[in-house]
C-alpha positions in Angstrom: -31.5 -31.8 23.2 -33.4 -32.1 19.9 -32.2 -35.0 17.8 -32.3 -34.4 14.0 -35.0 -36.3 12.2 -34.3 -36.2 8.4 -36.8 -36.4 5.6 -35.7 -36.6 2.0 -38.2 -34.6 -0.2 -38.5 -35.3 -3.9 -40.2 -32.6 -5.9 -41.3 -34.3 -9.1 -43.7 -32.1 -10.9 -46.3 -33.8 -13.0 -45.9 -37.6 -13.2 -47.9 -40.3 -14.9 -49.8 -42.3 -12.2 -48.3 -45.7 -13.1 -44.8 -44.3 -13.1 -45.4 -42.9 -9.6 -46.8 -46.2 -8.5 -43.8 -48.1 -9.6 -41.5 -45.6 -8.0 -43.4 -45.9 -4.7 -43.1 -49.7 -4.8 -39.4 -49.5 -5.3 -38.9 -46.9 -2.6 -41.0 -49.0 -0.1 -38.7 -52.0 -0.8 -35.6 -49.7 -0.3 -37.1 -48.3 2.9 -37.8 -51.7 4.3 -34.2 -52.7 3.7 -32.9 -49.5 5.2 -31.3 -48.4 1.9 -33.0 -45.0 2.0 -34.2 -42.6 4.7 -37.8 -41.5 5.2 -38.8 -40.0 1.9 -41.7 -37.7 0.7 -42.8 -37.4 -2.9 -44.4 -34.1 -3.9 -46.1 -34.2 -7.3 -49.2 -33.9 -9.5 -50.8 -36.3 -11.9 -52.5 -36.0 -15.3 -56.3 -36.6 -14.9 -56.6 -40.0 -13.2 -59.2 -41.9 -11.4 -58.0 -44.6 -8.9 -59.8 -47.3 -7.0 -58.7 -48.8 -3.8 -58.4 -52.5 -2.9 -62.2 -52.7 -2.2 -62.8 -52.3 -6.0 -65.9 -50.2 -5.7 -66.4 -49.8 -9.5 -70.0 -48.8 -9.0 -68.8 -45.4 -7.8 -67.4 -44.6 -11.2 -70.3 -42.9 -12.9 -69.0 -42.8 -16.4 -68.5 -45.8 -18.7 -64.8 -46.8 -18.9 -64.7 -46.3 -22.7 -65.8 -42.7 -22.2 -62.8 -41.9 -20.0 -60.5 -41.3 -23.0 -62.9 -38.6 -24.3 -62.4 -36.6 -21.1 -58.7 -37.1 -21.1 -58.6 -39.3 -18.0 -57.2 -42.7 -17.0 -58.4 -45.4 -14.6 -56.1 -47.4 -12.4 -56.6 -50.0 -9.6 -54.4 -49.8 -6.5 -53.8 -51.6 -3.3 -54.4 -48.6 -1.1 -57.2 -48.2 1.3 -60.2 -46.0 0.6 -62.7 -45.7 -2.3 -62.5 -44.1 -5.7 -60.8 -40.7 -6.0 -59.6 -38.3 -8.6 -56.0 -37.0 -9.1 -55.2 -34.3 -11.5 -53.5 -31.0 -12.3 -53.6 -28.3 -9.7 -53.7 -30.6 -6.8 -50.9 -30.9 -4.2 -50.2 -34.5 -3.7 -47.9 -36.0 -1.1 -46.8 -39.7 -1.0 -44.9 -40.4 2.2 -42.6 -43.4 2.2 -41.8 -43.5 5.9 -41.3 -46.0 8.7 -44.2 -45.7 11.2 -42.3 -47.9 13.6 -39.3 -45.5 13.7 -41.6 -42.6 14.6 -43.8 -44.6 17.0 -47.1 -44.2 15.1 -50.0 -46.6 14.5 -52.2 -46.5 11.4 -55.0 -44.4 13.0 -52.6 -41.7 14.3 -50.8 -41.6 11.0 -54.0 -40.9 9.1 -55.0 -38.2 11.7 -51.6 -36.5 11.2 -52.2 -36.5 7.4 -55.5 -34.8 8.0 -53.9 -32.3 10.3 -51.3 -31.6 7.5 -54.1 -30.4 5.2 -56.0 -28.6 7.9 -52.9 -26.7 8.8 -52.3 -25.6 5.2 -56.0 -24.5 4.8 -55.8 -22.4 8.0 -52.8 -20.5 6.5 -55.3 -19.1 4.0 -58.1 -18.4 6.5 -60.0 -21.6 5.5 -61.4 -23.5 8.5 -61.2 -27.2 7.6 -61.7 -30.2 9.8 -61.4 -34.0 9.7 -64.5 -35.9 8.4 -67.1 -37.4 10.6 -67.3 -41.1 11.1 -67.1 -42.9 7.8 -66.2 -39.6 6.0 -62.5 -39.8 5.3 -60.4 -36.8 4.3 -60.6 -33.1 5.2 -63.7 -31.0 4.8 -64.8 -27.4 4.8 -68.4 -27.7 6.1 -70.0 -30.3 3.9 -67.4 -29.8 1.1 -64.4 -32.0 0.7 -61.1 -30.3 0.1 -58.6 -33.1 0.7 -58.6 -36.9 0.2 -56.5 -39.6 1.9 -55.8 -43.1 0.8 -52.9 -45.0 2.3 -51.1 -48.4 2.2 -49.0 -49.7 5.0 -46.7 -52.7 4.5 -44.5 -54.0 7.3 -44.8 -50.5 8.9 -43.8 -48.6 5.7 -46.3 -46.2 4.2 -47.1 -45.4 0.6 -49.8 -43.5 -1.3 -51.0 -40.6 0.9 -53.0 -37.3 0.5 -54.3 -35.1 -2.3 -55.2 -31.5 -1.5 -57.3 -29.5 -3.9 -55.6 -26.2 -4.8 -57.5 -25.3 -7.9 -58.3 -28.5 -9.9 -61.1 -28.7 -12.5 -63.9 -29.8 -10.2 -66.0 -31.1 -13.1 -63.9 -34.3 -13.0 -65.4 -35.1 -9.7 -68.9 -35.2 -11.2 -68.0 -38.5 -12.9 -67.5 -40.4 -9.5 -68.9 -40.7 -6.0 -65.8 -39.2 -4.4 -64.4 -41.6 -1.8 -67.8 -43.4 -1.9 -69.6 -40.6 -0.1 -72.8 -39.6 -2.0 -74.5 -36.2 -1.9 -71.4 -34.2 -0.8 -69.7 -31.5 -2.7 -66.0 -31.2 -3.5 -64.2 -27.9 -3.1 -60.8 -26.3 -3.5 -58.6 -23.7 -1.8 -59.2 -21.3 -4.7 -63.0 -21.7 -4.4 -63.0 -21.3 -0.6 -60.7 -18.2 -0.5 -62.1 -16.5 -3.7 -58.7 -14.8 -4.0 -55.6 -15.0 -6.1 -53.3 -17.6 -4.7 -49.6 -17.7 -4.8 -47.8 -20.0 -7.3 -48.5 -23.7 -6.9 -44.9 -24.3 -6.2 -45.2 -22.1 -3.1 -48.4 -24.0 -2.0 -46.7 -27.3 -2.5 -43.7 -26.2 -0.4 -46.1 -24.9 2.3 -47.8 -28.3 2.4 -44.5 -30.1 2.7 -43.6 -27.8 5.6 -46.9 -28.6 7.3 -46.2 -32.3 6.9 -42.7 -32.0 8.3 -43.8 -29.9 11.3 -46.7 -32.2 12.2 -44.6 -35.4 11.8 -41.6 -34.0 13.7 -39.1 -33.9 10.8 -36.7 -31.1 11.5 -34.1 -31.7 8.7 -35.4 -31.6 5.2 -33.2 -32.8 2.4 -34.5 -31.4 -0.9 -34.2 -33.4 -4.1 -35.4 -31.8 -7.4 -35.8 -33.4 -10.8 -35.4 -36.9 -9.5 -36.1 -39.6 -12.1 -39.5 -41.1 -11.6 -38.8 -44.4 -13.3 -35.7 -46.1 -14.6 -36.5 -47.6 -18.0 -33.6 -49.5 -19.4 -31.3 -47.4 -17.2 -32.6 -44.1 -18.6 -34.6 -41.7 -16.4 -38.0 -40.8 -17.8 -40.0 -37.8 -16.7 -43.2 -36.0 -17.7 -42.9 -32.2 -17.6 -45.3 -29.5 -18.7 
């Protein structure tokens, strides 16, 4: 007998990074107190660079005052990992799930995030694999197609993965992505060289890969959820 394992999926569209961070913090607290089920946020960000808790500022190759000129923001976080870029035309997943409930440790959790992106790439004929030792994320040869940076607090996850569908790769020239020098960054569009389906379709495919690999068999879809309650009024960023 297969027992249902439910995952609530929030499709949020494009959300400012700080709003998404505040939302994650709230949901983590709610998950710890069992107010909500396991939850998955599916979204994109405006151009944003983020640093993990190691604060490796030296891997930002552009002066901070210049960021505004290229339309990007910089934010510091408590996730693991090094500097990374988030922006339009990426598929981003932030799982807020209880690892204890599904019997996973941190290493296995990260491996399953890698498998989620590898599975999606394979659907488009792209052979991706997990990085070698000290090379986090998912790679196509020596080209990185997906990044991972997670935080785990009392067994509850936040932050997550970013898969490059067709982002502006020039933004990666201003950083040492994930602290790994002399490596290229790529995208699904670049690797396939073909016209891709709509990004909504690709986001849903990535969600399906995540659910299958983590064993969730009952998806509860939530669209247009508020990303932040500001004085009781929902606030969203939409294109």
